[in-house]
C-alpha positions as CSV (number, residue, x, y, z in Angstrom):
1,M,24.2,28.6,-22.5
2,L,23.4,25.4,-24.4
3,E,24.6,23.3,-21.3
4,L,22.2,25.2,-19.1
5,W,19.3,24.6,-21.5
6,N,20.2,20.9,-21.6
7,K,20.1,20.7,-17.8
8,W,16.8,22.6,-17.7
9,Y,15.3,20.3,-20.4
10,A,16.5,17.2,-18.6
11,T,15.0,18.4,-15.3
12,L,11.7,19.2,-17.1
13,A,11.7,15.8,-18.7
14,S,12.3,14.0,-15.4
15,V,9.6,16.1,-13.7
16,E,7.2,15.2,-16.5
17,A,8.1,11.5,-16.2
18,L,7.5,11.7,-12.4
19,A,4.1,13.5,-13.0
20,T,3.1,10.7,-15.4
21,V,4.0,8.0,-12.9
22,V,2.0,9.8,-10.2
23,V,-1.0,10.2,-12.5
24,I,-0.9,6.5,-13.5
25,A,-0.6,5.5,-9.8
26,V,-3.6,7.7,-8.8
27,V,-5.7,6.4,-11.7
28,A,-4.8,2.8,-10.8
29,A,-5.7,3.4,-7.1
30,G,-9.0,4.9,-8.2
31,V,-9.8,1.9,-10.4
32,I,-8.9,-0.5,-7.6
33,T,-11.0,1.4,-5.1
34,L,-14.0,1.4,-7.6
35,V,-13.7,-2.4,-8.3
36,D,-13.2,-3.1,-4.6
37,G,-16.3,-1.0,-3.7
38,R,-18.4,-2.9,-6.3
39,R,-17.2,-6.2,-5.0
40,H,-18.3,-5.4,-1.4
41,R,-21.7,-4.1,-2.6
42,T,-22.4,-7.3,-4.6
43,K,-21.4,-9.6,-1.7
44,H,-23.8,-8.0,0.8
């Protein structure tokens, strides 16, 4: 039973880590898009 719990917890931890990476990537992409959009607006 303990082994099963450890496997489930490890899976949950890796899913959480993956979700964190995805959130960071999405936020970074949003910031880059915002900065890029502002750059284009100031140039024209």
